[in-house]
VEXKETI-464909 format. One record per residue (C-alpha): residue in three letters; x, y negated, z negated. Coordinates in steps of 0.5 Angstrom, whole numbers, padded with zeros to 4 digits. Layout:
res|px|py|pz
ALA|X|Y|Z $
...
***
This chain:
res|px|py|pz
UNK|0188|-0270|-0167 $
UNK|0188|-0271|-0160 $
UNK|0193|-0265|-0159 $
UNK|0188|-0260|-0163 $
UNK|0182|-0263|-0158 $
UNK|0186|-0261|-0152 $
UNK|0188|-0254|-0155 $
UNK|0181|-0253|-0156 $
UNK|0179|-0255|-0149 $
UNK|0184|-0251|-0146 $
UNK|0181|-0245|-0150 $
UNK|0174|-0246|-0148 $
UNK|0176|-0247|-0141 $
UNK|0180|-0240|-0141 $
UNK|0176|-0237|-0146 $
UNK|0168|-0239|-0145 $
UNK|0164|-0238|-0151 $
UNK|0161|-0231|-0151 $
UNK|0158|-0227|-0156 $
UNK|0163|-0224|-0161 $
UNK|0160|-0217|-0161 $
UNK|0157|-0216|-0154 $
UNK|0161|-0221|-0150 $
UNK|0155|-0224|-0147 $
UNK|0156|-0231|-0145 $
UNK|0153|-0237|-0147 $
UNK|0153|-0237|-0155 $
UNK|0158|-0234|-0160 $
UNK|0153|-0229|-0163 $
UNK|0147|-0227|-0158 $
UNK|0140|-0226|-0161 $
UNK|0141|-0218|-0161 $
UNK|0147|-0218|-0165 $
UNK|0145|-0224|-0170 $
UNK|0140|-0219|-0172 $
UNK|0145|-0213|-0173 $
UNK|0149|-0217|-0178 $
UNK|0147|-0213|-0185 $
UNK|0145|-0216|-0191 $
UNK|0150|-0216|-0197 $
UNK|0147|-0211|-0202 $
UNK|0150|-0209|-0208 $
UNK|0148|-0206|-0215 $
UNK|0154|-0209|-0218 $
UNK|0157|-0216|-0220 $
UNK|0161|-0219|-0214 $
UNK|0166|-0222|-0219 $
UNK|0168|-0216|-0224 $
UNK|0165|-0210|-0220 $
UNK|0161|-0207|-0226 $
UNK|0154|-0205|-0225 $
UNK|0149|-0210|-0226 $
UNK|0142|-0212|-0225 $
UNK|0145|-0219|-0225 $
UNK|0150|-0223|-0220 $
UNK|0154|-0225|-0223 $
UNK|0154|-0220|-0230 $
UNK|0152|-0223|-0236 $
UNK|0160|-0223|-0238 $
UNK|0162|-0227|-0232 $
UNK|0157|-0232|-0232 $
UNK|0159|-0234|-0239 $
UNK|0167|-0234|-0236 $
UNK|0166|-0237|-0230 $
UNK|0160|-0242|-0231 $
UNK|0156|-0239|-0225 $
UNK|0149|-0237|-0227 $
UNK|0147|-0234|-0220 $
UNK|0151|-0232|-0214 $
UNK|0148|-0232|-0207 $
UNK|0151|-0228|-0201 $
UNK|0149|-0227|-0194 $
UNK|0154|-0221|-0192 $
UNK|0160|-0217|-0193 $
UNK|0166|-0219|-0190 $
UNK|0168|-0212|-0188 $
UNK|0163|-0212|-0182 $
UNK|0168|-0214|-0176 $
UNK|0163|-0219|-0173 $
UNK|0162|-0222|-0180 $
UNK|0170|-0223|-0180 $
UNK|0170|-0225|-0173 $
UNK|0165|-0231|-0174 $
UNK|0169|-0233|-0180 $
UNK|0176|-0233|-0177 $
UNK|0173|-0237|-0171 $
UNK|0170|-0242|-0175 $
UNK|0176|-0244|-0179 $
UNK|0182|-0242|-0175 $
UNK|0179|-0244|-0168 $
UNK|0176|-0250|-0170 $
UNK|0169|-0248|-0167 $
UNK|0165|-0252|-0172 $
UNK|0158|-0250|-0168 $
UNK|0159|-0243|-0172 $
UNK|0157|-0247|-0178 $
UNK|0150|-0247|-0176 $
UNK|0150|-0240|-0174 $
UNK|0152|-0238|-0181 $
UNK|0147|-0243|-0184 $
UNK|0142|-0239|-0180 $
UNK|0144|-0232|-0182 $
UNK|0144|-0235|-0189 $
UNK|0137|-0237|-0189 $
UNK|0134|-0232|-0185 $
UNK|0136|-0226|-0189 $
UNK|0138|-0229|-0196 $
UNK|0132|-0230|-0201 $
UNK|0133|-0237|-0203 $
UNK|0127|-0240|-0207 $
UNK|0126|-0244|-0213 $
UNK|0131|-0249|-0211 $
UNK|0127|-0255|-0214 $
UNK|0132|-0260|-0217 $
UNK|0138|-0257|-0214 $
UNK|0144|-0261|-0211 $
UNK|0148|-0258|-0206 $
UNK|0156|-0259|-0207 $
UNK|0161|-0256|-0202 $
UNK|0168|-0254|-0204 $
UNK|0173|-0259|-0202 $
UNK|0179|-0259|-0198 $
UNK|0185|-0262|-0200 $
UNK|0187|-0268|-0196 $
UNK|0192|-0265|-0192 $
UNK|0188|-0258|-0190 $
UNK|0183|-0263|-0188 $
UNK|0188|-0267|-0184 $
UNK|0190|-0260|-0180 $
UNK|0183|-0257|-0179 $
UNK|0179|-0264|-0179 $
UNK|0173|-0261|-0182 $
UNK|0171|-0258|-0188 $
UNK|0167|-0251|-0186 $
UNK|0164|-0251|-0193 $
UNK|0161|-0258|-0192 $
UNK|0158|-0256|-0185 $
UNK|0154|-0251|-0188 $
UNK|0152|-0255|-0194 $
UNK|0150|-0260|-0189 $
UNK|0145|-0255|-0185 $
UNK|0142|-0252|-0191 $
UNK|0141|-0259|-0194 $
UNK|0137|-0261|-0188 $
UNK|0133|-0255|-0187 $
UNK|0131|-0254|-0194 $
UNK|0131|-0262|-0196 $
UNK|0135|-0262|-0202 $
UNK|0140|-0267|-0203 $
UNK|0148|-0266|-0202 $
UNK|0154|-0269|-0205 $
UNK|0161|-0268|-0202 $
UNK|0164|-0273|-0207 $
UNK|0163|-0270|-0214 $
UNK|0169|-0265|-0214 $
UNK|0176|-0267|-0212 $
UNK|0181|-0263|-0210 $
UNK|0188|-0265|-0214 $
UNK|0192|-0259|-0211 $
UNK|0194|-0257|-0204 $
UNK|0194|-0249|-0206 $
UNK|0196|-0244|-0202 $
UNK|0190|-0241|-0198 $
UNK|0187|-0235|-0202 $
UNK|0187|-0231|-0196 $
UNK|0194|-0230|-0196 $
UNK|0194|-0228|-0203 $
UNK|0192|-0220|-0205 $
UNK|0194|-0220|-0212 $
UNK|0188|-0222|-0217 $
UNK|0192|-0225|-0222 $
UNK|0196|-0229|-0217 $
UNK|0190|-0232|-0214 $
UNK|0187|-0234|-0220 $
UNK|0194|-0237|-0222 $
UNK|0194|-0241|-0215 $
UNK|0187|-0244|-0216 $
UNK|0188|-0246|-0223 $
UNK|0187|-0253|-0224 $
UNK|0186|-0255|-0217 $
UNK|0180|-0259|-0218 $
UNK|0177|-0264|-0222 $
UNK|0170|-0267|-0223 $
UNK|0169|-0274|-0220 $
UNK|0169|-0279|-0226 $
UNK|0166|-0284|-0222 $
UNK|0160|-0280|-0220 $
UNK|0153|-0279|-0224 $
UNK|0153|-0271|-0224 $
UNK|0146|-0268|-0223 $
UNK|0144|-0263|-0228 $
UNK|0143|-0257|-0223 $
UNK|0148|-0255|-0217 $
UNK|0149|-0250|-0212 $
UNK|0157|-0249|-0210 $
UNK|0158|-0248|-0203 $
UNK|0163|-0244|-0199 $
UNK|0164|-0240|-0193 $
UNK|0167|-0234|-0196 $
UNK|0169|-0231|-0203 $
UNK|0173|-0225|-0205 $
UNK|0175|-0226|-0213 $
UNK|0171|-0232|-0213 $
UNK|0176|-0236|-0217 $
UNK|0175|-0242|-0213 $
UNK|0168|-0242|-0214 $
UNK|0169|-0241|-0221 $
UNK|0174|-0246|-0222 $
UNK|0170|-0251|-0219 $
UNK|0164|-0249|-0223 $
UNK|0168|-0250|-0230 $
UNK|0170|-0257|-0228 $
UNK|0163|-0259|-0227 $
UNK|0160|-0255|-0233 $
UNK|0166|-0259|-0237 $
UNK|0163|-0265|-0234 $
UNK|0156|-0264|-0236 $
UNK|0152|-0260|-0230 $
UNK|0147|-0256|-0234 $
UNK|0146|-0250|-0229 $
UNK|0151|-0248|-0223 $
UNK|0150|-0243|-0218 $
UNK|0154|-0241|-0212 $
UNK|0153|-0239|-0205 $
UNK|0157|-0236|-0200 $
UNK|0156|-0233|-0193 $
UNK|0161|-0227|-0194 $
UNK|0164|-0223|-0199 $
UNK|0171|-0221|-0198 $
***
């Protein structure tokens, strides 16, 4: 822990905080570049890619137990990829607030009464390495702003899986995450849940979490990510 703090201090000293896009000093993303991030717009299911008026499509809703997906931006925007990278791998926890601000500014989030935010959990070994859960920080900011409950202990990560970003094959990604989560049997589950993660590509992680919560009795499950990979 101490080594990581020293490492981050040295990085901040050598490379002071500056806009990831235009390099203006003072913050990770300046006001002008914040506005430049394009909202996610797609007329197809984010999971299977088929054209659909709903996201996910009706078939993927049935298979994944996710009724609705909320996505802020596409990962193919360089500034989006840079934000996520510095958040997760340069341990810049303050970026979580920026991602949340972007989600709230341009994502149509409404009719959330009765929902509880549930972040995707990290395995204890991954948490020990990073020292924070990137999904939890986003969920905390959303909870504080929207005045909705947050539960961080409804899901348990049972397997320390290989990072999904390191696996390109869709079937291998699904196999990697299979059985990695379970609903906490000691907790009373809410009827409506919004699963939170920083990024989704095939949405295998959210799907695994959703299926476990559905099996345990949750009636309605949405997914929310900052970026679609």
